[in-house]
C-alpha positions as CSV (number, residue, x, y, z in Angstrom):
1,M,-126.4,110.9,10.5
2,L,-126.8,113.9,8.2
3,P,-129.5,116.2,7.1
4,T,-130.6,116.1,3.5
5,R,-129.0,118.9,1.4
6,E,-132.3,120.7,1.3
7,K,-132.6,120.7,5.1
8,A,-129.1,121.8,5.5
9,E,-129.8,124.7,3.2
10,E,-132.9,125.3,5.4
11,L,-130.9,125.2,8.4
12,L,-128.3,127.8,7.2
13,R,-131.0,130.1,6.0
14,E,-132.7,130.0,9.5
15,A,-129.4,130.5,11.1
16,E,-128.6,133.6,9.0
17,E,-132.1,135.0,10.1
18,C,-131.0,134.7,13.7
19,N,-127.4,136.1,13.1
20,P,-126.9,137.8,9.6
21,G,-123.6,138.1,8.4
22,P,-120.8,137.2,5.9
23,W,-120.3,133.7,7.6
24,G,-123.4,132.5,5.7
25,N,-121.8,133.0,2.2
26,H,-118.5,131.8,3.7
27,S,-120.4,128.5,4.5
28,R,-121.6,128.3,1.1
29,T,-118.5,128.9,-0.6
30,A,-116.9,126.1,1.8
31,A,-119.8,123.8,0.8
32,H,-119.1,124.4,-3.0
33,C,-115.4,123.7,-2.4
34,A,-116.0,120.6,-0.6
35,E,-118.6,119.2,-3.2
36,R,-116.1,120.0,-6.0
37,I,-113.1,118.3,-4.4
38,A,-115.1,115.3,-3.1
39,R,-116.5,114.7,-6.7
40,E,-112.9,114.6,-8.0
41,C,-111.5,112.5,-5.4
42,G,-113.6,109.4,-6.5
43,D,-113.7,108.0,-2.8
44,L,-115.8,110.8,-1.1
45,D,-119.5,111.6,-1.3
46,S,-119.9,114.9,-2.9
47,D,-123.4,115.5,-1.4
48,K,-122.1,114.6,2.0
49,A,-119.1,116.8,1.5
50,Y,-121.4,119.7,0.4
51,I,-123.7,119.2,3.5
52,L,-120.8,119.2,6.0
53,G,-119.3,122.3,4.3
54,L,-122.5,124.2,4.7
55,L,-123.0,123.4,8.4
56,H,-119.4,123.7,9.7
57,D,-120.2,127.3,11.1
58,I,-123.8,126.6,12.0
59,G,-122.9,127.6,15.5
60,R,-122.8,131.3,14.4
61,K,-126.7,131.2,14.5
62,F,-126.4,131.7,18.1
63,G,-124.3,135.0,18.0
64,G,-121.0,136.5,17.4
65,R,-118.9,134.0,19.6
66,H,-115.3,132.9,18.7
67,L,-114.7,129.6,20.4
68,G,-118.1,129.5,21.5
69,H,-119.5,129.0,17.9
70,V,-117.8,125.7,17.9
71,A,-119.4,124.7,21.2
72,D,-122.8,126.1,19.9
73,G,-122.5,124.1,16.6
74,Y,-121.5,121.1,18.0
75,S,-124.4,121.2,20.7
76,Y,-127.1,122.3,18.1
77,M,-126.2,119.5,15.6
78,T,-126.0,117.0,18.3
79,S,-129.4,117.9,19.6
80,L,-130.9,117.5,16.1
81,G,-129.2,114.1,15.9
82,Y,-126.8,115.1,13.1
83,D,-123.7,113.5,14.7
84,E,-121.6,113.7,11.5
85,A,-122.3,117.5,11.2
86,A,-121.6,117.9,14.9
87,Q,-118.2,116.3,14.4
88,I,-117.4,118.7,11.7
89,C,-118.5,121.6,13.8
90,L,-116.1,120.6,16.2
91,T,-113.1,119.5,14.0
92,H,-113.1,122.3,11.4
93,S,-111.1,124.4,13.9
94,F,-108.8,121.9,15.4
95,H,-106.2,120.0,13.0
96,Y,-104.7,118.2,16.0
97,Q,-107.6,117.2,18.1
98,T,-106.5,119.6,20.9
99,L,-107.7,123.2,21.7
100,D,-104.0,124.3,21.6
101,G,-103.5,126.7,18.7
102,Y,-107.0,128.1,18.5
103,I,-107.1,131.3,16.8
104,G,-109.6,133.6,18.4
105,K,-111.2,134.4,22.0
106,V,-111.8,131.8,24.1
107,D,-115.4,132.8,25.1
108,T,-116.8,129.5,26.5
109,T,-118.0,128.5,29.7
110,E,-116.1,126.0,31.7
111,E,-118.8,123.3,30.9
112,E,-118.5,124.1,27.3
113,L,-114.7,124.0,27.3
114,K,-114.6,120.5,29.0
115,M,-117.5,119.3,26.5
116,L,-115.2,120.5,23.6
117,Q,-112.0,118.8,25.1
118,D,-113.8,115.7,25.8
119,A,-115.3,115.4,22.3
120,L,-112.0,116.1,20.6
121,K,-110.3,113.3,22.5
122,S,-113.0,110.8,21.4
123,V,-113.3,111.9,17.8
124,H,-111.9,109.8,15.0
125,M,-110.9,112.4,12.2
126,D,-111.3,111.1,8.6
127,E,-111.0,112.6,5.0
128,Y,-114.1,114.7,5.6
129,D,-112.7,116.4,8.6
130,R,-109.6,117.1,6.6
131,L,-111.6,118.2,3.6
132,I,-113.6,120.8,5.6
133,Q,-110.5,122.1,7.2
134,L,-109.2,122.8,3.9
135,C,-112.3,124.3,2.6
136,D,-112.6,126.5,5.7
137,S,-109.1,127.9,4.6
138,L,-110.2,128.5,1.1
139,A,-113.7,130.0,1.6
140,G,-114.3,133.6,1.6
141,A,-117.8,135.4,1.8
142,E,-117.2,136.6,-1.7
143,G,-115.8,133.5,-3.3
144,V,-112.8,131.2,-3.3
145,L,-109.7,132.8,-1.9
146,D,-106.0,131.9,-2.3
147,I,-105.2,129.8,0.7
148,E,-102.4,132.1,1.9
149,E,-104.5,135.2,1.4
150,R,-107.2,133.7,3.6
151,M,-104.9,132.7,6.3
152,G,-103.2,136.1,6.0
153,D,-106.6,137.7,6.4
154,V,-107.3,135.6,9.7
155,K,-103.8,136.7,10.9
156,R,-104.5,140.3,10.3
157,R,-107.9,140.1,12.0
158,Y,-106.8,138.1,15.1
159,G,-103.1,139.4,15.4
160,Y,-101.6,135.9,14.8
161,Y,-101.8,132.6,12.9
162,P,-99.8,129.6,14.4
163,Q,-97.0,128.6,11.8
164,D,-98.0,124.8,12.4
165,K,-101.6,125.4,11.5
166,W,-100.4,127.5,8.5
167,D,-98.3,124.7,7.4
168,I,-100.8,121.9,7.9
169,N,-103.3,123.8,5.7
170,I,-100.7,124.0,3.0
171,K,-100.2,120.3,3.4
172,L,-104.0,119.6,3.2
173,K,-104.2,121.4,0.0
174,E,-101.2,119.4,-1.5
175,H,-103.0,116.3,-0.2
176,F,-106.2,117.0,-2.0
177,E,-104.2,118.0,-5.2
178,R,-102.5,114.5,-5.2
179,K,-106.0,112.9,-4.7
180,T,-107.8,115.0,-7.5
181,G,-104.6,115.1,-9.7
182,R,-105.4,118.8,-10.3
183,D,-104.6,122.3,-9.1
184,I,-107.2,122.7,-6.2
185,Y,-108.0,126.2,-7.5
186,A,-109.3,124.8,-10.9
187,V,-111.2,122.3,-9.1
188,V,-113.0,124.7,-7.0
189,E,-113.5,127.3,-9.9
190,K,-111.6,130.0,-8.0
191,E,-111.7,132.4,-10.8
192,T,-115.5,132.1,-11.3
193,F,-117.5,130.8,-8.3
194,K,-119.6,133.3,-6.3
195,P,-122.0,132.2,-3.5
């Protein structure tokens, strides 16, 4: 189940009031990218893609946690009955359904860590999971970024970026370019979109 578009926007606004920061506009940019790409694919629901993009980082509502924001978002969306959004909160950071290769600090409790590991094992990833992983790699707080610039920025901030994750993000970009039949930057209005 998913919230409506309006409810998702309300949830993001409320979350930003609790923890203001650039993550809100990053989420809006991811939502914009997801909606545009889904619309061009033909087999994806663009409203659903927008909502999932908007809520993928909703765990940031609860403070400046690293891996903890994934646990917080997953738990929060699950508590509201939004299982599809909960899955995206979980999968946007894990291309291989494992905690290996996580970029950032592991700042979870043992219970949260086990919850994430168990949830990742049981999830069935689909095109929406892959779409939001791509859009997370395109979205900056100020607008759409070149995917390599964005990954480079993450690498500078955290000191590393696993090569296999870098490679899979490039493959995701190529996958959705094949599906849309267009350059992904043109689809997401890279030169003109501002959140």
